[in-house]
N, C-alpha and C positions, 0 to 999 in steps of 0.2 A: 452359381448357387449362393455366392456371398455378394452383398451390396456394400459398397464403400462410399462414405459420405465425408467429404473434407470440409473443414471450417478453419477460421483463423486468419485468412488472407485479408488483404486490405491495402490501404495507402499508408506508407511510412516514409519518413524522411531519411536521407542518407545517414548512416551510422546508427540507425535505430534497430529495433528487434521485433520479431514476430514469432509466435508459436503456432504452428499448424497442427491440427488435430484430424486424424482419420479414424472414424468409427465404423466398425464392421458389424454386420448383422449376424454372422455365424458365431454361435456360442463356443465353438472350438477354434476360433480364429488364432489362438495361441500356437497352433500347429502350422500356420501359414508363414512362408517367407513374405516379408512386407518391405515396402520401400517407397521412396519419394522420387519422382521425376519432374522435370520442368520443360516447358517449351516456350521460348521467346518468339516474338513475331519474326517470321521469315526463317526461323531456325528449326532444326530437327529436335524431337524430344530427346532429352538426355538424362542420364542417371544423376541424381543428387546424392542419395544415400540409400542403403538398404540394411535390413536387420534380419537375422535368422530367428528360428524358434527358440534357440538357446540364448539369444541376446547378443550374438556377435554381429558387429557392424562394419561396414566399409563405406568410404566416401569418395566421391569424385574430387579431383584436385581443386575444383572451383569452390568447394565448401569446406575443405580441410582447415581446421583451426577456427572456423566461424560457426559451423553448423553442428548440431548434435541430434542424432536420431535415437529414439527410445520407444519402449512399448510397455503397456500396462495390460497384462493378459487378463487380469480380473475384470477389466473394463472393455476388453476386446478393442483396444485402441492403440494407435501408433502416433507418435509425435515427431515433429521436426522443429527444434529450437534454432532459430536463425538470428545471429548477432552480427553486428558491424555490416549491415546491409548497404549495398551500393546500387546505383542504377542498373548495373549489369545483371543484377539478380531479378530484375523485372521479368516476369513470366507467369504463365499459368502453371501451377503446381498440382501434380496428380499423385494420388495415392495408388499404389499397385500392390496386389497380393497374388501369391502363387502357391498352389498346392496340387499335387497329383498331375503335374505337367500342364495345368490350366492356369492362365493368367487372367486376372480381373483388374479392371480400372475403375476409379472413381470419376466423377464428372469434372473435377478440377476446381481449384480456387485461385483467384487472381491475386497476385502480389505485385504491387507497384511501388517502386522506390523512387521518390522524386521530391525535390525541395520546392 
């Protein structure tokens, strides 16, 4: 019922930063649990971070201290600020939302960290 559209990915040099944006079509998106996952070539999709309706967040070890998830409920958007990027962060990053036991995925945005 909700469509998720990611943006903000691209090519960045090691040590650089990117800010990913997930925009949701549902005007009550604030009630969804939202998160970011990533999938590198040859790897399984893995959690990066998620955030509850109340704004509580948790992070995978891979992004702790470097990544920050946030949401702007007025804009029905979720963000992932990524700092100190390294080549191991190269992956397709997906926005995920969940409500009522149903999970929704965006199409993903490519993040490439390379010099």
